[in-house]
ZADO-1210 file (C-alpha; in nm, 4 decimals, padded with zeros to 6 digits):
<atoms>
<atom x="-09.9414" y="15.4550" z="27.3237" code="MET" pos="1"/>
<atom x="-09.6706" y="15.7215" z="27.3381" code="LEU" pos="2"/>
<atom x="-09.3857" y="15.5504" z="27.1559" code="ILE" pos="3"/>
<atom x="-09.0861" y="15.7579" z="27.0523" code="HIS" pos="4"/>
<atom x="-09.0239" y="15.7307" z="26.6756" code="PRO" pos="5"/>
<atom x="-08.6730" y="15.5934" z="26.7325" code="THR" pos="6"/>
<atom x="-08.7973" y="15.3057" z="26.9517" code="ALA" pos="7"/>
<atom x="-08.8340" y="14.9610" z="26.7919" code="ILE" pos="8"/>
<atom x="-09.1477" y="14.7836" z="26.9137" code="VAL" pos="9"/>
<atom x="-09.2468" y="14.4527" z="26.7576" code="SER" pos="10"/>
<atom x="-09.5999" y="14.4584" z="26.6135" code="PRO" pos="11"/>
<atom x="-09.6521" y="14.1290" z="26.7985" code="LYS" pos="12"/>
<atom x="-09.5754" y="14.2832" z="27.1391" code="ALA" pos="13"/>
<atom x="-09.8761" y="14.3575" z="27.3599" code="SER" pos="14"/>
<atom x="-09.8640" y="14.7049" z="27.5135" code="LEU" pos="15"/>
<atom x="-10.1502" y="14.8854" z="27.6817" code="ASP" pos="16"/>
<atom x="-10.2483" y="15.2061" z="27.5052" code="SER" pos="17"/>
<atom x="-10.1230" y="15.4139" z="27.7999" code="SER" pos="18"/>
<atom x="-09.7674" y="15.2740" z="27.7951" code="VAL" pos="19"/>
<atom x="-09.4853" y="15.5209" z="27.7212" code="LYS" pos="20"/>
<atom x="-09.1677" y="15.4055" z="27.5452" code="VAL" pos="21"/>
<atom x="-08.8599" y="15.6295" z="27.5271" code="GLY" pos="22"/>
<atom x="-08.6040" y="15.6856" z="27.2518" code="PRO" pos="23"/>
<atom x="-08.4031" y="15.3926" z="27.1127" code="TYR" pos="24"/>
<atom x="-08.5701" y="15.1292" z="27.3302" code="SER" pos="25"/>
<atom x="-08.6323" y="14.7819" z="27.1855" code="ILE" pos="26"/>
<atom x="-08.9354" y="14.5703" z="27.2774" code="ILE" pos="27"/>
<atom x="-08.9584" y="14.2224" z="27.1292" code="ASP" pos="28"/>
<atom x="-09.2540" y="14.0166" z="27.0106" code="ALA" pos="29"/>
<atom x="-09.3477" y="13.8156" z="27.3188" code="GLU" pos="30"/>
<atom x="-09.3414" y="14.1076" z="27.5621" code="VAL" pos="31"/>
<atom x="-09.6573" y="14.2224" z="27.7421" code="LYS" pos="32"/>
<atom x="-09.6705" y="14.5555" z="27.9295" code="ILE" pos="33"/>
<atom x="-09.9630" y="14.6765" z="28.1419" code="GLY" pos="34"/>
<atom x="-10.1341" y="15.0114" z="28.1794" code="ALA" pos="35"/>
<atom x="-09.9464" y="15.3169" z="28.3022" code="GLY" pos="36"/>
<atom x="-09.5975" y="15.1703" z="28.2683" code="SER" pos="37"/>
<atom x="-09.3123" y="15.3920" z="28.1500" code="VAL" pos="38"/>
<atom x="-09.0125" y="15.2531" z="27.9616" code="ILE" pos="39"/>
<atom x="-08.7159" y="15.4893" z="27.9495" code="GLY" pos="40"/>
<atom x="-08.4669" y="15.5377" z="27.6690" code="ASN" pos="41"/>
<atom x="-08.2254" y="15.2654" z="27.5514" code="HIS" pos="42"/>
<atom x="-08.4145" y="14.9907" z="27.7390" code="VAL" pos="43"/>
<atom x="-08.4207" y="14.6387" z="27.5924" code="THR" pos="44"/>
<atom x="-08.7127" y="14.4122" z="27.6870" code="ILE" pos="45"/>
<atom x="-08.7059" y="14.0676" z="27.5317" code="THR" pos="46"/>
<atom x="-08.8146" y="13.7056" z="27.5728" code="GLY" pos="47"/>
<atom x="-09.1368" y="13.5835" z="27.7299" code="ASN" pos="48"/>
<atom x="-09.1632" y="13.8838" z="27.9600" code="THR" pos="49"/>
<atom x="-09.4806" y="14.0098" z="28.1254" code="THR" pos="50"/>
<atom x="-09.4744" y="14.3494" z="28.2986" code="ILE" pos="51"/>
<atom x="-09.7729" y="14.4697" z="28.5009" code="GLY" pos="52"/>
<atom x="-09.9225" y="14.8112" z="28.5653" code="LYS" pos="53"/>
<atom x="-09.7575" y="15.1398" z="28.6634" code="ASN" pos="54"/>
<atom x="-09.3968" y="15.0254" z="28.6463" code="ASN" pos="55"/>
<atom x="-09.1178" y="15.2707" z="28.5641" code="HIS" pos="56"/>
<atom x="-08.8111" y="15.1177" z="28.3999" code="ILE" pos="57"/>
<atom x="-08.5270" y="15.3653" z="28.3622" code="TYR" pos="58"/>
<atom x="-08.2771" y="15.3863" z="28.0793" code="HIS" pos="59"/>
<atom x="-08.0200" y="15.1268" z="27.9725" code="TYR" pos="60"/>
<atom x="-08.1861" y="14.8386" z="28.1563" code="SER" pos="61"/>
<atom x="-08.1945" y="14.4875" z="28.0064" code="SER" pos="62"/>
<atom x="-08.5143" y="14.3050" z="28.0997" code="ILE" pos="63"/>
<atom x="-08.5979" y="13.9438" z="28.0143" code="GLY" pos="64"/>
<atom x="-08.2752" y="13.8363" z="27.8485" code="GLU" pos="65"/>
<atom x="-08.1714" y="13.4687" z="27.8405" code="ALA" pos="66"/>
<atom x="-08.0362" y="13.3265" z="28.1693" code="PRO" pos="67"/>
<atom x="-07.6627" y="13.3266" z="28.2298" code="GLN" pos="68"/>
<atom x="-07.6576" y="12.9510" z="28.2812" code="ASP" pos="69"/>
<atom x="-07.4540" y="12.7060" z="28.0722" code="LYS" pos="70"/>
<atom x="-07.7350" y="12.4503" z="28.0984" code="LYS" pos="71"/>
<atom x="-07.9751" y="12.6819" z="27.9192" code="TYR" pos="72"/>
<atom x="-08.0590" y="12.5420" z="27.5752" code="ASN" pos="73"/>
<atom x="-08.3085" y="12.7898" z="27.4299" code="GLN" pos="74"/>
<atom x="-08.6015" y="12.6502" z="27.6282" code="GLU" pos="75"/>
<atom x="-08.9101" y="12.8692" z="27.6558" code="LYS" pos="76"/>
<atom x="-08.8782" y="13.0340" z="27.9964" code="THR" pos="77"/>
<atom x="-09.0325" y="13.3406" z="28.1531" code="PHE" pos="78"/>
<atom x="-08.9941" y="13.6648" z="28.3466" code="LEU" pos="79"/>
<atom x="-09.2893" y="13.8151" z="28.5309" code="GLU" pos="80"/>
<atom x="-09.2885" y="14.1623" z="28.6871" code="ILE" pos="81"/>
<atom x="-09.5869" y="14.2790" z="28.8931" code="GLY" pos="82"/>
<atom x="-09.7237" y="14.6291" z="28.9491" code="ASP" pos="83"/>
<atom x="-09.5892" y="14.9620" z="29.0794" code="ASN" pos="84"/>
<atom x="-09.2196" y="14.8759" z="29.0634" code="ASN" pos="85"/>
<atom x="-08.9410" y="15.1300" z="29.0179" code="THR" pos="86"/>
<atom x="-08.6478" y="14.9843" z="28.8243" code="ILE" pos="87"/>
<atom x="-08.3593" y="15.2243" z="28.7932" code="ARG" pos="88"/>
<atom x="-08.0766" y="15.2590" z="28.5423" code="GLU" pos="89"/>
<atom x="-07.8663" y="14.9694" z="28.4057" code="PHE" pos="90"/>
<atom x="-08.0583" y="14.6877" z="28.5785" code="CYS" pos="91"/>
<atom x="-08.0410" y="14.3355" z="28.4328" code="THR" pos="92"/>
<atom x="-08.3170" y="14.0797" z="28.4964" code="PHE" pos="93"/>
<atom x="-08.2912" y="13.7324" z="28.3376" code="ASN" pos="94"/>
<atom x="-08.5577" y="13.4741" z="28.2581" code="ARG" pos="95"/>
<atom x="-08.5822" y="13.1406" z="28.4390" code="GLY" pos="96"/>
<atom x="-08.4379" y="12.8016" z="28.3434" code="THR" pos="97"/>
<atom x="-08.5980" y="12.4682" z="28.2625" code="ALA" pos="98"/>
<atom x="-08.4042" y="12.3114" z="28.5509" code="GLN" pos="99"/>
<atom x="-08.6205" y="12.5101" z="28.7964" code="ASP" pos="100"/>
<atom x="-08.9761" y="12.6388" z="28.7400" code="HIS" pos="101"/>
<atom x="-08.8715" y="12.8246" z="28.4262" code="GLY" pos="102"/>
<atom x="-08.9702" y="13.1549" z="28.5841" code="LEU" pos="103"/>
<atom x="-08.8058" y="13.4601" z="28.7359" code="THR" pos="104"/>
<atom x="-09.0708" y="13.6488" z="28.9296" code="LYS" pos="105"/>
<atom x="-09.0767" y="14.0011" z="29.0743" code="ILE" pos="106"/>
<atom x="-09.3776" y="14.1117" z="29.2786" code="GLY" pos="107"/>
<atom x="-09.5292" y="14.4526" z="29.3503" code="ASN" pos="108"/>
<atom x="-09.4183" y="14.7889" z="29.4916" code="ASP" pos="109"/>
<atom x="-09.0457" y="14.7160" z="29.4839" code="ASN" pos="110"/>
<atom x="-08.7745" y="14.9822" z="29.4671" code="TRP" pos="111"/>
<atom x="-08.4835" y="14.8456" z="29.2636" code="ILE" pos="112"/>
<atom x="-08.1893" y="15.0816" z="29.2288" code="MET" pos="113"/>
<atom x="-07.9231" y="15.1196" z="28.9606" code="ALA" pos="114"/>
<atom x="-07.7052" y="14.8315" z="28.8386" code="TYR" pos="115"/>
<atom x="-07.9022" y="14.5615" z="29.0218" code="VAL" pos="116"/>
<atom x="-07.8739" y="14.2117" z="28.8722" code="HIS" pos="117"/>
<atom x="-08.1502" y="13.9554" z="28.9274" code="ILE" pos="118"/>
<atom x="-08.0474" y="13.6193" z="28.7851" code="ALA" pos="119"/>
<atom x="-08.2542" y="13.3287" z="28.6588" code="HIS" pos="120"/>
<atom x="-08.5247" y="13.1662" z="28.8711" code="ASP" pos="121"/>
<atom x="-08.5200" y="13.4274" z="29.1470" code="CYS" pos="122"/>
<atom x="-08.8374" y="13.5192" z="29.3303" code="GLU" pos="123"/>
<atom x="-08.8604" y="13.8741" z="29.4630" code="ILE" pos="124"/>
<atom x="-09.1810" y="13.9367" z="29.6545" code="LYS" pos="125"/>
<atom x="-09.3264" y="14.2762" z="29.7559" code="ASN" pos="126"/>
<atom x="-09.2203" y="14.6084" z="29.9104" code="GLN" pos="127"/>
<atom x="-08.8504" y="14.5185" z="29.8778" code="ILE" pos="128"/>
<atom x="-08.5591" y="14.7606" z="29.8374" code="ILE" pos="129"/>
<atom x="-08.2498" y="14.6472" z="29.6471" code="LEU" pos="130"/>
<atom x="-07.9876" y="14.9208" z="29.6686" code="ALA" pos="131"/>
<atom x="-07.7306" y="15.0039" z="29.4012" code="ASN" pos="132"/>
<atom x="-07.5197" y="14.7178" z="29.2627" code="ASN" pos="133"/>
<atom x="-07.6963" y="14.4439" z="29.4555" code="THR" pos="134"/>
<atom x="-07.6525" y="14.1132" z="29.2689" code="SER" pos="135"/>
<atom x="-07.8589" y="13.7986" z="29.3136" code="LEU" pos="136"/>
<atom x="-07.7329" y="13.4668" z="29.1798" code="ALA" pos="137"/>
<atom x="-07.9795" y="13.2111" z="29.0464" code="GLY" pos="138"/>
<atom x="-08.2683" y="13.0623" z="29.2469" code="HIS" pos="139"/>
<atom x="-08.2587" y="13.3268" z="29.5232" code="VAL" pos="140"/>
<atom x="-08.5838" y="13.4099" z="29.7025" code="SER" pos="141"/>
<atom x="-08.6496" y="13.7311" z="29.8957" code="ILE" pos="142"/>
<atom x="-08.9527" y="13.7813" z="30.1177" code="ASP" pos="143"/>
<atom x="-09.1588" y="14.0977" z="30.1736" code="ASP" pos="144"/>
<atom x="-09.0086" y="14.4213" z="30.3098" code="TYR" pos="145"/>
<atom x="-08.6464" y="14.3062" z="30.2914" code="ALA" pos="146"/>
<atom x="-08.3813" y="14.5740" z="30.2329" code="ILE" pos="147"/>
<atom x="-08.0484" y="14.4804" z="30.0749" code="LEU" pos="148"/>
<atom x="-07.7801" y="14.7461" z="30.1101" code="GLY" pos="149"/>
<atom x="-07.5597" y="14.8596" z="29.8247" code="GLY" pos="150"/>
<atom x="-07.3205" y="14.6013" z="29.6749" code="PHE" pos="151"/>
<atom x="-07.4866" y="14.3132" z="29.8616" code="THR" pos="152"/>
<atom x="-07.4097" y="13.9819" z="29.6876" code="LEU" pos="153"/>
<atom x="-07.6314" y="13.6770" z="29.7402" code="VAL" pos="154"/>
<atom x="-07.5200" y="13.3221" z="29.6584" code="HIS" pos="155"/>
<atom x="-07.7443" y="13.0934" z="29.4548" code="GLN" pos="156"/>
<atom x="-08.0350" y="12.9161" z="29.6270" code="PHE" pos="157"/>
<atom x="-08.0232" y="13.1436" z="29.9326" code="CYS" pos="158"/>
<atom x="-08.3470" y="13.2456" z="30.1022" code="LYS" pos="159"/>
<atom x="-08.3827" y="13.5948" z="30.2480" code="ILE" pos="160"/>
<atom x="-08.6502" y="13.6435" z="30.5146" code="GLY" pos="161"/>
<atom x="-08.8952" y="13.9301" z="30.5486" code="SER" pos="162"/>
<atom x="-08.8097" y="14.2605" z="30.7207" code="HIS" pos="163"/>
<atom x="-08.4335" y="14.1963" z="30.7127" code="ILE" pos="164"/>
<atom x="-08.1680" y="14.4520" z="30.6255" code="ILE" pos="165"/>
<atom x="-07.8110" y="14.4025" z="30.5065" code="THR" pos="166"/>
<atom x="-07.5215" y="14.6442" z="30.5369" code="ALA" pos="167"/>
<atom x="-07.3221" y="14.7750" z="30.2416" code="VAL" pos="168"/>
<atom x="-07.0860" y="14.5151" z="30.0898" code="ASN" pos="169"/>
<atom x="-07.2534" y="14.2199" z="30.2603" code="THR" pos="170"/>
<atom x="-07.1896" y="13.8798" z="30.0996" code="VAL" pos="171"/>
<atom x="-07.4573" y="13.6199" z="30.1729" code="VAL" pos="172"/>
<atom x="-07.3756" y="13.2472" z="30.1512" code="PHE" pos="173"/>
<atom x="-07.6488" y="13.1157" z="30.3832" code="LYS" pos="174"/>
<atom x="-08.0148" y="13.1915" z="30.4501" code="ASP" pos="175"/>
<atom x="-08.1055" y="13.5030" z="30.6508" code="ILE" pos="176"/>
<atom x="-08.4030" y="13.4556" z="30.8869" code="PRO" pos="177"/>
<atom x="-08.6765" y="13.7197" z="30.9130" code="PRO" pos="178"/>
<atom x="-08.6139" y="14.0451" z="31.1053" code="TYR" pos="179"/>
<atom x="-08.2321" y="14.0090" z="31.1179" code="VAL" pos="180"/>
<atom x="-07.9655" y="14.2711" z="31.0462" code="ILE" pos="181"/>
<atom x="-07.6828" y="14.1029" z="30.8521" code="ALA" pos="182"/>
<atom x="-07.3389" y="14.2349" z="30.7619" code="ALA" pos="183"/>
<atom x="-06.9950" y="14.1220" z="30.6541" code="GLY" pos="184"/>
<atom x="-06.8138" y="13.8692" z="30.4363" code="TYR" pos="185"/>
<atom x="-06.9588" y="13.6199" z="30.4871" code="ASP" pos="186"/>
<atom x="-07.2758" y="13.7631" z="30.6412" code="ALA" pos="187"/>
<atom x="-07.3142" y="13.7470" z="31.0178" code="LYS" pos="188"/>
<atom x="-07.6167" y="13.8429" z="31.2324" code="PRO" pos="189"/>
<atom x="-07.6050" y="14.1826" z="31.4052" code="ASN" pos="190"/>
<atom x="-07.9306" y="14.1966" z="31.6002" code="GLY" pos="191"/>
<atom x="-08.2822" y="14.2525" z="31.4701" code="ILE" pos="192"/>
<atom x="-08.4132" y="14.5272" z="31.2451" code="ASN" pos="193"/>
<atom x="-08.6019" y="14.6922" z="31.5322" code="ALA" pos="194"/>
<atom x="-08.6262" y="15.0352" z="31.3696" code="GLU" pos="195"/>
<atom x="-08.7700" y="14.8858" z="31.0518" code="GLY" pos="196"/>
<atom x="-09.0265" y="14.6898" z="31.2531" code="LEU" pos="197"/>
<atom x="-09.1323" y="15.0048" z="31.4388" code="LYS" pos="198"/>
<atom x="-09.1783" y="15.1920" z="31.1118" code="ARG" pos="199"/>
<atom x="-09.4010" y="14.9117" z="30.9844" code="ARG" pos="200"/>
<atom x="-09.6261" y="14.9266" z="31.2866" code="GLY" pos="201"/>
<atom x="-09.5166" y="14.6195" z="31.4813" code="PHE" pos="202"/>
<atom x="-09.6456" y="14.6176" z="31.8383" code="ASP" pos="203"/>
<atom x="-09.3623" y="14.6788" z="32.0899" code="PRO" pos="204"/>
<atom x="-09.4576" y="14.3553" z="32.2680" code="LYS" pos="205"/>
<atom x="-09.4128" y="14.1613" z="31.9444" code="ILE" pos="206"/>
<atom x="-09.0760" y="14.3289" z="31.8822" code="ILE" pos="207"/>
<atom x="-08.9697" y="14.2248" z="32.2319" code="ALA" pos="208"/>
<atom x="-09.0649" y="13.8643" z="32.1534" code="LYS" pos="209"/>
<atom x="-08.8710" y="13.8774" z="31.8261" code="ILE" pos="210"/>
<atom x="-08.5661" y="14.0008" z="32.0204" code="LYS" pos="211"/>
<atom x="-08.6045" y="13.7105" z="32.2615" code="GLU" pos="212"/>
<atom x="-08.6325" y="13.4651" z="31.9727" code="ALA" pos="213"/>
<atom x="-08.3168" y="13.6151" z="31.8203" code="TYR" pos="214"/>
<atom x="-08.1292" y="13.5543" z="32.1465" code="LYS" pos="215"/>
<atom x="-08.2467" y="13.1935" z="32.1489" code="ILE" pos="216"/>
<atom x="-08.1243" y="13.1429" z="31.7925" code="LEU" pos="217"/>
<atom x="-07.7938" y="13.3259" z="31.8217" code="TYR" pos="218"/>
<atom x="-07.6862" y="13.3669" z="32.1834" code="ARG" pos="219"/>
<atom x="-07.7572" y="13.0369" z="32.3580" code="GLN" pos="220"/>
<atom x="-07.5378" y="12.7996" z="32.1602" code="GLY" pos="221"/>
<atom x="-07.8294" y="12.5781" z="32.0562" code="LEU" pos="222"/>
<atom x="-07.8647" y="12.3756" z="31.7376" code="SER" pos="223"/>
<atom x="-08.1160" y="12.4959" z="31.4795" code="LEU" pos="224"/>
<atom x="-08.3603" y="12.2247" z="31.5828" code="LYS" pos="225"/>
<atom x="-08.3259" y="12.3110" z="31.9516" code="GLU" pos="226"/>
<atom x="-08.3689" y="12.6807" z="31.8729" code="SER" pos="227"/>
<atom x="-08.6765" y="12.6090" z="31.6663" code="GLN" pos="228"/>
<atom x="-08.8423" y="12.4127" z="31.9471" code="GLU" pos="229"/>
<atom x="-08.7602" y="12.6751" z="32.2086" code="LYS" pos="230"/>
<atom x="-08.8973" y="12.9557" z="31.9898" code="ILE" pos="231"/>
<atom x="-09.2086" y="12.7456" z="31.9326" code="ARG" pos="232"/>
<atom x="-09.2708" y="12.7416" z="32.3092" code="LEU" pos="233"/>
<atom x="-09.2231" y="13.1193" z="32.3151" code="LEU" pos="234"/>
<atom x="-09.4562" y="13.1898" z="32.0245" code="SER" pos="235"/>
<atom x="-09.8044" y="13.1221" z="32.1745" code="LYS" pos="236"/>
<atom x="-09.9653" y="13.1602" z="31.8318" code="ASP" pos="237"/>
<atom x="-09.7755" y="13.4803" z="31.7555" code="THR" pos="238"/>
<atom x="-09.7664" y="13.5019" z="31.3760" code="ASP" pos="239"/>
<atom x="-09.4370" y="13.6902" z="31.3784" code="ALA" pos="240"/>
<atom x="-09.2609" y="13.4059" z="31.5595" code="LEU" pos="241"/>
<atom x="-09.4371" y="13.1350" z="31.3607" code="ASN" pos="242"/>
<atom x="-09.2804" y="13.2973" z="31.0552" code="LEU" pos="243"/>
<atom x="-08.9424" y="13.2570" z="31.2245" code="TYR" pos="244"/>
<atom x="-09.0111" y="12.8915" z="31.3039" code="ILE" pos="245"/>
<atom x="-09.1272" y="12.8091" z="30.9522" code="ASP" pos="246"/>
<atom x="-08.8261" y="12.9807" z="30.7971" code="PHE" pos="247"/>
<atom x="-08.5829" y="12.7774" z="31.0076" code="ILE" pos="248"/>
<atom x="-08.7653" y="12.4569" z="30.9160" code="ALA" pos="249"/>
<atom x="-08.7512" y="12.5323" z="30.5434" code="LYS" pos="250"/>
<atom x="-08.3937" y="12.6576" z="30.5296" code="SER" pos="251"/>
<atom x="-08.2003" y="12.4839" z="30.2518" code="THR" pos="252"/>
<atom x="-07.8528" y="12.6335" z="30.2910" code="ARG" pos="253"/>
<atom x="-07.8363" y="12.6717" z="30.6682" code="GLY" pos="254"/>
<atom x="-07.8882" y="12.9907" z="30.8650" code="ILE" pos="255"/>
<atom x="-07.6230" y="13.2598" z="30.8981" code="ILE" pos="256"/>
<atom x="-07.4659" y="13.2108" z="31.2415" code="ARG" pos="257"/>
</atoms>
């Protein structure tokens, strides 16, 4: 291990021998950090926190602190971070609460920019970009390849679908279905993320079907149930549209409209 002499690392912490820890960082007893991870200077990592391989956590971040929830009563809860994540300066990630699954979970290959806050019990999947000053309230879930623009705020319990993108200063009070561009206070749909889908190799025919599904959901004045059934008829076993259908069915806060 390459631990700077000014860093404070508990002898009970479990760090792979290849982990680097910068000046004045503090790593507490129940922390586990995998191979190849780099911890910058003035980083605090505490609580029951597990960090995977090849993560880079930049300076002044607070990782694994107690949840900002008045119901929290010192229960043993957890934060898990996967592999290959970039976590920039001044980020704050909190552990889960006993009222949920007791776990905040961050997946793999995510790009998390400066001043991002991820509250208790959130689930962040893979290949996600959270731009500067994005803040997630408790119990938020974000699916693969989502991009949240700078200063995006997400209300508690919201679900964010895969391949979406939000504009700067978007405030999200309801669920955002897959593939959608969202913007505004409160967030409204602004078409599909066609450019993002092209970059990720979606077949043009599938993109055309997603556009048609979007029109059904947002342009025909149908209820969510009616939209879901009409998209189901359109899908013909297309996985991309089945994802749309499932998301609508599982929405807990209603869909942005």
